[in-house]
MOPAC internal coordinates of N, CA, C and O (Angstrom, degrees):
PM7 1SCF
backbone

  N    0.0000 0     0.00 0     0.00 0    0    0    0
  C    1.4485 1     0.00 0     0.00 0    1    0    0
  C    1.5281 1   109.38 1     0.00 0    2    1    0
  O    1.2310 1   120.45 1   -48.15 1    3    2    1
  N    1.2887 1   116.74 1   131.85 1    3    2    1
  C    1.4577 1   121.64 1   177.20 1    5    3    2
  C    1.5253 1   109.90 1   -79.01 1    6    5    3
  O    1.2310 1   121.51 1   -35.20 1    7    6    5
  N    1.3017 1   114.71 1   144.80 1    7    6    5
  C    1.4592 1   120.30 1   176.91 1    9    7    6
  C    1.5155 1   110.45 1   -87.50 1   10    9    7
  O    1.2310 1   121.13 1   -23.35 1   11   10    9
  N    1.3273 1   115.45 1   156.65 1   11   10    9
  C    1.4582 1   120.75 1   169.81 1   13   11   10
  C    1.5212 1   106.31 1   -60.05 1   14   13   11
  O    1.2310 1   119.86 1   -43.49 1   15   14   13
  N    1.3112 1   117.88 1   136.51 1   15   14   13
  C    1.4643 1   122.50 1  -168.96 1   17   15   14
  C    1.5252 1   115.39 1   -74.60 1   18   17   15
  O    1.2310 1   120.28 1   159.79 1   19   18   17
  N    1.3154 1   117.08 1   -20.21 1   19   18   17
  C    1.4710 1   120.34 1   179.92 1   21   19   18
  C    1.5184 1   107.44 1  -128.83 1   22   21   19
  O    1.2310 1   120.85 1   -54.35 1   23   22   21
  N    1.3378 1   115.98 1   125.65 1   23   22   21
  C    1.4619 1   118.93 1  -172.99 1   25   23   22
  C    1.5250 1   109.89 1  -149.59 1   26   25   23
  O    1.2310 1   121.92 1    -5.60 1   27   26   25
  N    1.3227 1   113.93 1   174.40 1   27   26   25
  C    1.4548 1   121.89 1   177.49 1   29   27   26
  C    1.5262 1   108.82 1  -114.18 1   30   29   27
  O    1.2310 1   120.74 1   -34.96 1   31   30   29
  N    1.3251 1   116.19 1   145.04 1   31   30   29
  C    1.4588 1   121.09 1   169.75 1   33   31   30
  C    1.5210 1   106.60 1   -96.42 1   34   33   31
  O    1.2310 1   121.33 1   -57.19 1   35   34   33
  N    1.3206 1   115.06 1   122.81 1   35   34   33
  C    1.4559 1   122.58 1  -176.66 1   37   35   34
  C    1.5214 1   109.67 1  -111.19 1   38   37   35
  O    1.2310 1   120.33 1   -38.57 1   39   38   37
  N    1.3133 1   116.97 1   141.43 1   39   38   37
  C    1.4625 1   122.72 1   172.96 1   41   39   38
  C    1.5185 1   108.86 1  -114.18 1   42   41   39
  O    1.2310 1   120.55 1   -61.56 1   43   42   41
  N    1.3347 1   116.55 1   118.44 1   43   42   41
  C    1.4640 1   120.26 1   177.73 1   45   43   42
  C    1.5269 1   110.93 1   -67.21 1   46   45   43
  O    1.2310 1   120.28 1   146.53 1   47   46   45
  N    1.3310 1   117.08 1   -33.47 1   47   46   45
  C    1.4649 1   120.43 1   178.35 1   49   47   46
  C    1.5251 1   110.92 1   -60.28 1   50   49   47
  O    1.2310 1   120.60 1   136.26 1   51   50   49
  N    1.3251 1   116.47 1   -43.74 1   51   50   49
  C    1.4615 1   121.45 1  -178.83 1   53   51   50
  C    1.5280 1   112.26 1   -88.68 1   54   53   51
  O    1.2310 1   121.09 1   166.51 1   55   54   53
  N    1.3393 1   115.51 1   -13.49 1   55   54   53
  C    1.4648 1   122.46 1  -178.36 1   57   55   54
  C    1.5279 1   111.84 1    56.06 1   58   57   55
  O    1.2310 1   121.44 1  -134.25 1   59   58   57
  N    1.3520 1   114.85 1    45.75 1   59   58   57
  C    1.4615 1   119.21 1   178.29 1   61   59   58
  C    1.5270 1   110.70 1  -160.62 1   62   61   59
  O    1.2310 1   121.81 1   -20.76 1   63   62   61
  N    1.3360 1   114.14 1   159.24 1   63   62   61
  C    1.4589 1   119.90 1   171.21 1   65   63   62
  C    1.5269 1   107.25 1   -74.34 1   66   65   63
  O    1.2310 1   121.07 1   -48.88 1   67   66   65
  N    1.3375 1   115.56 1   131.12 1   67   66   65
  C    1.4643 1   118.67 1  -179.27 1   69   67   66
  C    1.5210 1   112.12 1  -109.27 1   70   69   67
  O    1.2310 1   120.53 1   177.74 1   71   70   69
  N    1.3309 1   116.58 1    -2.26 1   71   70   69
  C    1.4671 1   119.70 1   176.80 1   73   71   70
  C    1.5218 1   109.87 1  -165.87 1   74   73   71
  O    1.2310 1   121.85 1   -24.86 1   75   74   73
  N    1.3276 1   114.07 1   155.14 1   75   74   73
  C    1.4589 1   122.18 1   167.71 1   77   75   74
  C    1.5206 1   105.66 1  -119.09 1   78   77   75
  O    1.2310 1   120.59 1   -49.34 1   79   78   77
  N    1.3374 1   116.49 1   130.66 1   79   78   77
  C    1.4598 1   119.96 1  -175.42 1   81   79   78
  C    1.5213 1   111.67 1  -133.28 1   82   81   79
  O    1.2310 1   121.91 1   -24.44 1   83   82   81
  N    1.3088 1   113.96 1   155.56 1   83   82   81
  C    1.4582 1   123.21 1   170.29 1   85   83   82
  C    1.5324 1   106.00 1  -102.55 1   86   85   83
  O    1.2310 1   120.07 1   -53.73 1   87   86   85
  N    1.3353 1   117.47 1   126.27 1   87   86   85
  C    1.4632 1   122.54 1  -170.64 1   89   87   86
  C    1.5244 1   111.47 1  -108.46 1   90   89   87
  O    1.2310 1   121.15 1   -41.64 1   91   90   89
  N    1.3407 1   115.41 1   138.36 1   91   90   89
  C    1.4696 1   121.78 1   169.74 1   93   91   90
  C    1.5198 1   108.56 1  -132.12 1   94   93   91
  O    1.2310 1   121.10 1   -30.30 1   95   94   93
  N    1.3113 1   115.51 1   149.70 1   95   94   93
  C    1.4686 1   122.13 1   179.15 1   97   95   94
  C    1.5139 1   109.79 1   -72.84 1   98   97   95
  O    1.2310 1   120.69 1   -43.02 1   99   98   97
  N    1.3303 1   116.28 1   136.98 1   99   98   97
  C    1.4503 1   122.06 1   172.73 1  101   99   98
  C    1.5246 1   107.54 1   -99.16 1  102  101   99
  O    1.2310 1   119.58 1   -50.03 1  103  102  101
  N    1.3031 1   118.41 1   129.97 1  103  102  101
  C    1.4678 1   122.08 1  -173.37 1  105  103  102
  C    1.5241 1   113.79 1   -74.59 1  106  105  103
  O    1.2310 1   119.69 1   175.79 1  107  106  105
  N    1.3445 1   118.21 1    -4.21 1  107  106  105
  C    1.4579 1   120.99 1  -178.45 1  109  107  106
  C    1.5266 1   113.40 1   -69.53 1  110  109  107
  O    1.2310 1   119.96 1   154.02 1  111  110  109
  N    1.3335 1   117.68 1   -25.98 1  111  110  109
  C    1.4627 1   121.08 1  -176.22 1  113  111  110
  C    1.5200 1   109.81 1  -157.61 1  114  113  111
  O    1.2310 1   121.03 1   -24.52 1  115  114  113
  N    1.3264 1   115.63 1   155.48 1  115  114  113
  C    1.4631 1   120.23 1   177.39 1  117  115  114
  C    1.5227 1   112.39 1   -63.38 1  118  117  115
  O    1.2310 1   120.15 1   155.24 1  119  118  117
  N    1.3144 1   117.33 1   -24.76 1  119  118  117
  C    1.4612 1   121.04 1  -173.48 1  121  119  118
  C    1.5254 1   112.65 1  -116.11 1  122  121  119
  O    1.2310 1   119.76 1  -160.40 1  123  122  121
  N    1.3253 1   118.07 1    19.60 1  123  122  121
  C    1.4649 1   123.28 1  -174.83 1  125  123  122
  C    1.5226 1   109.76 1  -110.72 1  126  125  123
  O    1.2310 1   120.63 1   -48.71 1  127  126  125
  N    1.3400 1   116.39 1   131.29 1  127  126  125
  C    1.4613 1   121.95 1  -175.14 1  129  127  126
  C    1.5174 1   112.09 1  -134.28 1  130  129  127
  O    1.2310 1   121.21 1   -25.36 1  131  130  129
  N    1.3203 1   115.29 1   154.64 1  131  130  129
  C    1.4649 1   123.74 1   172.06 1  133  131  130
  C    1.5223 1   106.99 1  -109.00 1  134  133  131
  O    1.2310 1   121.20 1   -28.95 1  135  134  133
  N    1.3077 1   115.32 1   151.05 1  135  134  133
  C    1.4525 1   119.48 1   175.83 1  137  135  134
  C    1.5131 1   110.88 1  -143.09 1  138  137  135
  O    1.2310 1   121.38 1   -32.59 1  139  138  137
  N    1.3033 1   114.97 1   147.41 1  139  138  137
  C    1.4699 1   121.82 1   172.55 1  141  139  138
  C    1.5219 1   106.26 1  -112.02 1  142  141  139
  O    1.2310 1   120.70 1   -49.96 1  143  142  141
  N    1.3323 1   116.27 1   130.04 1  143  142  141
  C    1.4537 1   119.67 1   179.00 1  145  143  142
  C    1.5152 1   110.88 1   -71.56 1  146  145  143
  O    1.2310 1   120.70 1   -52.26 1  147  146  145
  N    1.3151 1   116.27 1   127.74 1  147  146  145
  C    1.4543 1   122.81 1   170.30 1  149  147  146
  C    1.5305 1   108.30 1   -91.77 1  150  149  147
  O    1.2310 1   121.65 1   139.70 1  151  150  149
  N    1.3448 1   114.44 1   -40.30 1  151  150  149
  C    1.4685 1   123.13 1   174.03 1  153  151  150
  C    1.5220 1   106.45 1  -143.20 1  154  153  151
  O    1.2310 1   120.31 1   -44.09 1  155  154  153
  N    1.3303 1   117.02 1   135.91 1  155  154  153
  C    1.4594 1   120.06 1   177.66 1  157  155  154
  C    1.5172 1   110.65 1  -134.11 1  158  157  155
  O    1.2310 1   121.80 1   -55.49 1  159  158  157
  N    1.3224 1   114.16 1   124.51 1  159  158  157
  C    1.4669 1   121.65 1   174.67 1  161  159  158
  C    1.5284 1   109.13 1  -125.90 1  162  161  159
  O    1.2310 1   121.13 1  -141.91 1  163  162  161
  N    1.3415 1   115.45 1    38.09 1  163  162  161
  C    1.4584 1   119.72 1   178.43 1  165  163  162
  C    1.5226 1   108.76 1   -61.23 1  166  165  163
  O    1.2310 1   120.21 1   -48.02 1  167  166  165
  N    1.3387 1   117.21 1   131.98 1  167  166  165
  C    1.4654 1   119.07 1   176.66 1  169  167  166
  C    1.5297 1   110.49 1   -66.73 1  170  169  167
  O    1.2310 1   120.95 1   -33.73 1  171  170  169
  N    1.3155 1   115.79 1   146.27 1  171  170  169
  C    1.4739 1   120.91 1  -179.25 1  173  171  170
  C    1.5203 1   111.46 1   -56.94 1  174  173  171
  O    1.2310 1   119.89 1   143.01 1  175  174  173
  N    1.3339 1   117.81 1   -36.99 1  175  174  173
  C    1.4751 1   121.67 1   179.84 1  177  175  174
  C    1.5257 1   110.54 1   -62.22 1  178  177  175
  O    1.2310 1   120.05 1   136.95 1  179  178  177
  N    1.3244 1   117.52 1   -43.05 1  179  178  177
  C    1.4635 1   120.87 1   179.72 1  181  179  178
  C    1.5240 1   110.68 1   -67.76 1  182  181  179
  O    1.2310 1   120.01 1   138.45 1  183  182  181
  N    1.3001 1   117.59 1   -41.55 1  183  182  181
  C    1.4716 1   120.90 1   177.16 1  185  183  182
  C    1.5273 1   109.43 1   -58.83 1  186  185  183
  O    1.2310 1   120.55 1   135.79 1  187  186  185
  N    1.3202 1   116.54 1   -44.21 1  187  186  185
  C    1.4658 1   121.22 1   179.21 1  189  187  186
  C    1.5260 1   111.44 1   -62.49 1  190  189  187
  O    1.2310 1   120.21 1   137.31 1  191  190  189
  N    1.3225 1   117.20 1   -42.69 1  191  190  189
  C    1.4729 1   121.02 1   178.36 1  193  191  190
  C    1.5252 1   111.26 1   -62.74 1  194  193  191
  O    1.2310 1   120.65 1   136.02 1  195  194  193
  N    1.3189 1   116.35 1   -43.98 1  195  194  193
  C    1.4643 1   120.60 1   179.23 1  197  195  194
  C    1.5205 1   110.50 1   -63.56 1  198  197  195
  O    1.2310 1   120.20 1   136.33 1  199  198  197
  N    1.3217 1   117.23 1   -43.67 1  199  198  197
  C    1.4693 1   120.94 1   177.02 1  201  199  198
  C    1.5290 1   111.04 1   -62.01 1  202  201  199
  O    1.2310 1   120.33 1   137.06 1  203  202  201
  N    1.3352 1   116.97 1   -42.94 1  203  202  201
  C    1.4693 1   120.91 1   178.29 1  205  203  202
  C    1.5274 1   111.12 1   -61.81 1  206  205  203
  O    1.2310 1   120.74 1   138.96 1  207  206  205
  N    1.3289 1   116.20 1   -41.04 1  207  206  205
  C    1.4648 1   120.95 1   178.92 1  209  207  206
  C    1.5296 1   110.40 1   -56.87 1  210  209  207
  O    1.2310 1   120.90 1   128.42 1  211  210  209
  N    1.3314 1   115.89 1   -51.58 1  211  210  209
  C    1.4677 1   119.38 1  -176.46 1  213  211  210
  C    1.5270 1   111.87 1   -71.84 1  214  213  211
  O    1.2310 1   119.55 1   150.76 1  215  214  213
  N    1.3300 1   118.45 1   -29.24 1  215  214  213
  C    1.4700 1   120.66 1   173.04 1  217  215  214
  C    1.5254 1   110.03 1   -62.72 1  218  217  215
  O    1.2310 1   120.43 1   137.37 1  219  218  217
  N    1.3366 1   116.79 1   -42.63 1  219  218  217
  C    1.4685 1   120.54 1   177.98 1  221  219  218
  C    1.5244 1   111.41 1   -64.49 1  222  221  219
  O    1.2310 1   120.23 1   137.44 1  223  222  221
  N    1.3189 1   117.17 1   -42.56 1  223  222  221
  C    1.4685 1   121.05 1   178.37 1  225  223  222
  C    1.5283 1   109.58 1   -61.82 1  226  225  223
  O    1.2310 1   120.45 1   132.35 1  227  226  225
  N    1.3238 1   116.74 1   -47.65 1  227  226  225
  C    1.4680 1   121.25 1  -177.63 1  229  227  226
  C    1.5222 1   112.81 1   -64.61 1  230  229  227
  O    1.2310 1   120.10 1   149.10 1  231  230  229
  N    1.3354 1   117.41 1   -30.90 1  231  230  229
  C    1.4683 1   120.46 1  -178.88 1  233  231  230
  C    1.5282 1   112.16 1   -99.71 1  234  233  231
  O    1.2310 1   120.38 1  -171.28 1  235  234  233
  N    1.3381 1   116.87 1     8.72 1  235  234  233
  C    1.4689 1   123.10 1   178.89 1  237  235  234
  C    1.5276 1   112.37 1    59.50 1  238  237  235
  O    1.2310 1   119.91 1  -150.57 1  239  238  237
  N    1.3213 1   117.77 1    29.43 1  239  238  237
  C    1.4621 1   122.59 1   176.76 1  241  239  238
  C    1.5308 1   108.53 1   -89.27 1  242  241  239
  O    1.2310 1   121.05 1  -119.87 1  243  242  241
  N    1.3117 1   115.59 1    60.13 1  243  242  241
  C    1.4617 1   121.25 1  -171.08 1  245  243  242
  C    1.5183 1   113.50 1   -66.53 1  246  245  243
  O    1.2310 1   119.56 1   156.78 1  247  246  245
  N    1.3247 1   118.44 1   -23.22 1  247  246  245
  C    1.4628 1   121.11 1   179.66 1  249  247  246
  C    1.5300 1   111.74 1   -65.61 1  250  249  247
  O    1.2310 1   120.21 1   158.11 1  251  250  249
  N    1.3028 1   117.21 1   -21.89 1  251  250  249
  C    1.4692 1   121.36 1  -179.53 1  253  251  250
  C    1.5278 1   113.00 1   -88.50 1  254  253  251
  O    1.2310 1   120.34 1   167.77 1  255  254  253
  N    1.3210 1   116.96 1   -12.23 1  255  254  253
  C    1.4663 1   120.67 1  -172.96 1  257  255  254
  C    1.5237 1   113.96 1   -65.80 1  258  257  255
  O    1.2310 1   119.89 1   139.98 1  259  258  257
  N    1.3335 1   117.81 1   -40.02 1  259  258  257
  C    1.4688 1   119.84 1  -174.47 1  261  259  258
  C    1.5225 1   112.36 1   -56.68 1  262  261  259
  O    1.2310 1   120.60 1   135.38 1  263  262  261
  N    1.3214 1   116.46 1   -44.62 1  263  262  261
  C    1.4660 1   120.37 1  -179.28 1  265  263  262
  C    1.5308 1   110.96 1   -64.36 1  266  265  263
  O    1.2310 1   120.54 1   138.53 1  267  266  265
  N    1.3186 1   116.57 1   -41.47 1  267  266  265
  C    1.4735 1   120.62 1  -179.96 1  269  267  266
  C    1.5251 1   110.51 1   -67.43 1  270  269  267
  O    1.2310 1   120.50 1   136.40 1  271  270  269
  N    1.3362 1   116.64 1   -43.60 1  271  270  269
  C    1.4695 1   120.49 1   179.04 1  273  271  270
  C    1.5274 1   110.14 1   -60.78 1  274  273  271
  O    1.2310 1   120.11 1   138.98 1  275  274  273
  N    1.3239 1   117.39 1   -41.02 1  275  274  273
  C    1.4697 1   120.25 1   178.75 1  277  275  274
  C    1.5296 1   111.23 1   -59.94 1  278  277  275
  O    1.2310 1   120.33 1   139.76 1  279  278  277
  N    1.3185 1   116.97 1   -40.24 1  279  278  277
  C    1.4649 1   119.83 1   178.55 1  281  279  278
  C    1.5288 1   111.58 1   -68.55 1  282  281  279
  O    1.2310 1   120.35 1   139.09 1  283  282  281
  N    1.3281 1   116.94 1   -40.91 1  283  282  281
  C    1.4645 1   120.47 1   177.64 1  285  283  282
  C    1.5332 1   110.27 1   -64.66 1  286  285  283
  O    1.2310 1   120.49 1   140.05 1  287  286  285
  N    1.3313 1   116.67 1   -39.95 1  287  286  285
  C    1.4676 1   121.61 1   179.81 1  289  287  286
  C    1.5265 1   111.97 1   -56.94 1  290  289  287
  O    1.2310 1   120.26 1   147.04 1  291  290  289
  N    1.3197 1   117.10 1   -32.96 1  291  290  289
  C    1.4619 1   120.92 1  -178.73 1  293  291  290
  C    1.5312 1   112.25 1   -58.89 1  294  293  291
  O    1.2310 1   120.38 1   152.02 1  295  294  293
  N    1.3141 1   116.89 1   -27.98 1  295  294  293
  C    1.4657 1   120.75 1  -179.74 1  297  295  294
  C    1.5311 1   112.23 1   -72.76 1  298  297  295
  O    1.2310 1   119.98 1   160.31 1  299  298  297
  N    1.3410 1   117.64 1   -19.69 1  299  298  297
  C    1.4739 1   122.42 1   178.59 1  301  299  298
  C    1.5293 1   111.62 1    47.04 1  302  301  299
  O    1.2310 1   121.25 1  -118.24 1  303  302  301
  N    1.3288 1   115.21 1    61.76 1  303  302  301
  C    1.4605 1   121.20 1  -176.72 1  305  303  302
  C    1.5204 1   111.39 1   -75.52 1  306  305  303
  O    1.2310 1   121.20 1   -40.94 1  307  306  305
  N    1.3274 1   115.31 1   139.06 1  307  306  305
  C    1.4655 1   119.81 1   176.70 1  309  307  306
  C    1.5226 1   110.20 1  -154.03 1  310  309  307
  O    1.2310 1   121.86 1   -20.03 1  311  310  309
  N    1.3332 1   114.05 1   159.97 1  311  310  309
  C    1.4609 1   121.07 1   172.02 1  313  311  310
  C    1.5200 1   107.53 1   -84.43 1  314  313  311
  O    1.2310 1   120.02 1   -49.87 1  315  314  313
  N    1.3148 1   117.56 1   130.13 1  315  314  313
  C    1.4569 1   122.06 1  -175.04 1  317  315  314
  C    1.5309 1   111.69 1   -71.27 1  318  317  315
  O    1.2310 1   119.88 1   120.20 1  319  318  317
  N    1.3155 1   117.84 1   -59.80 1  319  318  317
  C    1.4695 1   121.58 1  -174.29 1  321  319  318
  C    1.5261 1   112.21 1   -68.57 1  322  321  319
  O    1.2310 1   120.68 1   144.19 1  323  322  321
  N    1.3204 1   116.30 1   -35.81 1  323  322  321
  C    1.4600 1   120.28 1  -179.45 1  325  323  322
  C    1.5271 1   112.55 1   -85.84 1  326  325  323
  O    1.2310 1   120.35 1   168.88 1  327  326  325
  N    1.3299 1   116.94 1   -11.12 1  327  326  325
  C    1.4636 1   123.11 1   179.67 1  329  327  326
  C    1.5318 1   111.37 1    50.34 1  330  329  327
  O    1.2310 1   121.23 1  -126.92 1  331  330  329
  N    1.3249 1   115.25 1    53.08 1  331  330  329
  C    1.4728 1   122.25 1   179.53 1  333  331  330
  C    1.5197 1   108.93 1  -128.64 1  334  333  331
  O    1.2310 1   121.01 1   -41.51 1  335  334  333
  N    1.3372 1   115.68 1   138.49 1  335  334  333
  C    1.4588 1   120.12 1   173.63 1  337  335  334
  C    1.5216 1   109.16 1   -71.52 1  338  337  335
  O    1.2310 1   121.22 1   -22.45 1  339  338  337
  N    1.3301 1   115.27 1   157.55 1  339  338  337
  C    1.4612 1   121.58 1  -179.27 1  341  339  338
  C    1.5278 1   109.01 1  -116.29 1  342  341  339
  O    1.2310 1   121.07 1   -46.86 1  343  342  341
  N    1.3316 1   115.55 1   133.14 1  343  342  341
  C    1.4602 1   122.16 1  -179.87 1  345  343  342
  C    1.5193 1   109.88 1  -128.98 1  346  345  343
  O    1.2310 1   121.16 1   -27.03 1  347  346  345
  N    1.3199 1   115.40 1   152.97 1  347  346  345
  C    1.4724 1   123.69 1   177.12 1  349  347  346
  C    1.5306 1   112.59 1    46.96 1  350  349  347
  O    1.2310 1   121.77 1  -130.85 1  351  350  349
  N    1.2946 1   114.22 1    49.15 1  351  350  349
  C    1.4629 1   121.49 1   177.11 1  353  351  350
  C    1.5229 1   109.57 1   -64.53 1  354  353  351
  O    1.2310 1   120.57 1   -47.62 1  355  354  353
  N    1.3196 1   116.52 1   132.38 1  355  354  353
  C    1.4602 1   120.79 1   176.00 1  357  355  354
  C    1.5237 1   108.82 1  -129.47 1  358  357  355
  O    1.2310 1   121.10 1   -52.59 1  359  358  357
  N    1.3173 1   115.50 1   127.41 1  359  358  357
  C    1.4675 1   121.25 1   178.76 1  361  359  358
  C    1.5171 1   108.55 1   -87.99 1  362  361  359
  O    1.2310 1   120.82 1   -45.18 1  363  362  361
  N    1.3322 1   116.03 1   134.82 1  363  362  361
  C    1.4657 1   122.05 1  -175.79 1  365  363  362
  C    1.5203 1   110.68 1  -125.40 1  366  365  363
  O    1.2310 1   121.15 1   -16.75 1  367  366  365
  N    1.3252 1   115.41 1   163.25 1  367  366  365
  C    1.4749 1   122.64 1   171.83 1  369  367  366
  C    1.5288 1   112.92 1    47.97 1  370  369  367
  O    1.2310 1   120.86 1  -124.15 1  371  370  369
  N    1.3313 1   115.97 1    55.85 1  371  370  369
  C    1.4756 1   121.05 1   179.94 1  373  371  370
  C    1.5272 1   112.41 1    55.49 1  374  373  371
  O    1.2310 1   121.12 1  -136.68 1  375  374  373
  N    1.3086 1   115.47 1    43.32 1  375  374  373
  C    1.4756 1   123.14 1   176.77 1  377  375  374
  C    1.5356 1   113.58 1    65.10 1  378  377  375
  O    1.2310 1   120.16 1  -150.41 1  379  378  377
  N    1.3201 1   117.30 1    29.59 1  379  378  377
  C    1.4677 1   119.97 1   174.08 1  381  379  378
  C    1.5247 1   111.09 1  -100.86 1  382  381  379
  O    1.2310 1   120.71 1   168.40 1  383  382  381
  N    1.3323 1   116.25 1   -11.60 1  383  382  381
  C    1.4617 1   121.25 1  -177.95 1  385  383  382
  C    1.5257 1   108.90 1  -141.89 1  386  385  383
  O    1.2310 1   121.32 1   -14.30 1  387  386  385
  N    1.3219 1   115.09 1   165.70 1  387  386  385
  C    1.4543 1   121.10 1  -175.75 1  389  387  386
  C    1.5265 1   109.56 1  -149.46 1  390  389  387
  O    1.2310 1   120.61 1   -29.21 1  391  390  389
  N    1.3275 1   116.44 1   150.79 1  391  390  389
  C    1.4579 1   121.80 1   167.06 1  393  391  390
  C    1.5224 1   106.88 1  -125.09 1  394  393  391
  O    1.2310 1   120.78 1   -27.58 1  395  394  393
  N    1.3332 1   116.12 1   152.42 1  395  394  393
  C    1.4675 1   119.75 1  -178.86 1  397  395  394
  C    1.5211 1   109.75 1  -164.79 1  398  397  395
  O    1.2310 1   121.54 1   -15.88 1  399  398  397
  N    1.3178 1   114.65 1   164.12 1  399  398  397
  C    1.4635 1   122.97 1   173.32 1  401  399  398
  C    1.5244 1   108.42 1  -108.80 1  402  401  399
  O    1.2310 1   120.48 1   -29.40 1  403  402  401
  N    1.3346 1   116.68 1   150.60 1  403  402  401
  C    1.4607 1   121.26 1   173.75 1  405  403  402
  C    1.5243 1   111.20 1  -100.50 1  406  405  403
  O    1.2310 1   120.36 1   178.80 1  407  406  405
  N    1.3097 1   116.92 1    -1.20 1  407  406  405
  C    1.4676 1   123.73 1   168.47 1  409  407  406
  C    1.5152 1   106.15 1  -134.40 1  410  409  407
  O    1.2310 1   120.85 1   -30.88 1  411  410  409
  N    1.3169 1   115.98 1   149.12 1  411  410  409
  C    1.4573 1   121.07 1  -175.79 1  413  411  410
  C    1.5317 1   110.61 1   -79.39 1  414  413  411
  O    1.2310 1   119.60 1   -67.29 1  415  414  413
  N    1.3385 1   118.36 1   112.71 1  415  414  413
  C    1.4596 1   120.02 1   179.04 1  417  415  414
  C    1.5380 1   109.95 1   -74.80 1  418  417  415
  O    1.2310 1   120.51 1   -58.33 1  419  418  417
  N    1.3171 1   116.64 1   121.67 1  419  418  417
  C    1.4655 1   122.08 1   179.80 1  421  419  418
  C    1.5197 1   109.08 1  -130.68 1  422  421  419
  O    1.2310 1   120.93 1    -7.12 1  423  422  421
  N    1.3156 1   115.82 1   172.88 1  423  422  421
  C    1.4645 1   120.08 1   177.11 1  425  423  422
  C    1.5233 1   111.29 1   -66.66 1  426  425  423
  O    1.2310 1   120.21 1   164.02 1  427  426  425
  N    1.3245 1   117.21 1   -15.98 1  427  426  425
  C    1.4640 1   122.25 1   179.05 1  429  427  426
  C    1.5274 1   112.23 1   -99.69 1  430  429  427
  O    1.2310 1   120.25 1  -169.71 1  431  430  429
  N    1.3186 1   117.12 1    10.29 1  431  430  429
  C    1.4586 1   121.45 1  -178.67 1  433  431  430
  C    1.5225 1   110.84 1   107.81 1  434  433  431
  O    1.2310 1   121.27 1     9.24 1  435  434  433
  N    1.3181 1   115.18 1  -170.76 1  435  434  433
  C    1.4623 1   120.46 1  -179.15 1  437  435  434
  C    1.5261 1   109.69 1   -84.74 1  438  437  435
  O    1.2310 1   121.42 1   -50.29 1  439  438  437
  N    1.3308 1   114.89 1   129.71 1  439  438  437
  C    1.4670 1   121.65 1  -178.66 1  441  439  438
  C    1.5318 1   109.48 1  -114.85 1  442  441  439
  O    1.2310 1   121.03 1   -24.61 1  443  442  441
  N    1.3289 1   115.64 1   155.39 1  443  442  441
  C    1.4605 1   121.38 1   179.80 1  445  443  442
  C    1.5205 1   112.96 1   -77.98 1  446  445  443
  O    1.2310 1   120.05 1   164.60 1  447  446  445
  N    1.3378 1   117.51 1   -15.40 1  447  446  445
  C    1.4510 1   120.42 1  -176.90 1  449  447  446
  C    1.5263 1   109.72 1  -148.67 1  450  449  447
  O    1.2310 1   121.28 1    -0.98 1  451  450  449
  N    1.3276 1   115.15 1   179.02 1  451  450  449
  C    1.4633 1   120.17 1   174.70 1  453  451  450
  C    1.5245 1   108.45 1   -75.05 1  454  453  451
  O    1.2310 1   119.97 1   -26.39 1  455  454  453
  N    1.3364 1   117.65 1   153.61 1  455  454  453
  C    1.4661 1   119.45 1   176.26 1  457  455  454
  C    1.5315 1   109.69 1   -65.38 1  458  457  455
  O    1.2310 1   121.32 1   -30.63 1  459  458  457
  N    1.3200 1   115.08 1   149.37 1  459  458  457
  C    1.4793 1   119.43 1  -179.78 1  461  459  458
  C    1.5059 1   110.34 1  -102.98 1  462  461  459
  O    1.2310 1   120.10 1   180.00 1  463  462  461

């Protein structure tokens, strides 16, 4: 299913839209998307958590990931118009672009939510 091409990223923790993005499908996966920020009000703490997450992935420091993922999960990020949760968000090009999944990629396949 194709997503609506222009959407907002909402954080339930903050109870507000934190970005407006233009979305395109990424051909790497059925649930993988690229986005260009039209407006971004990502909190500095969330940006730092996302950067820390990808630093750990890149350096294979996987033991540190669970704590970071738990903190990111608290923000409960989702696309407003498409009504889809967002997983493995990665900020690109000095925070002008983003990639994300609409299902959580796990070793057991794609899941609708984070593991409990």
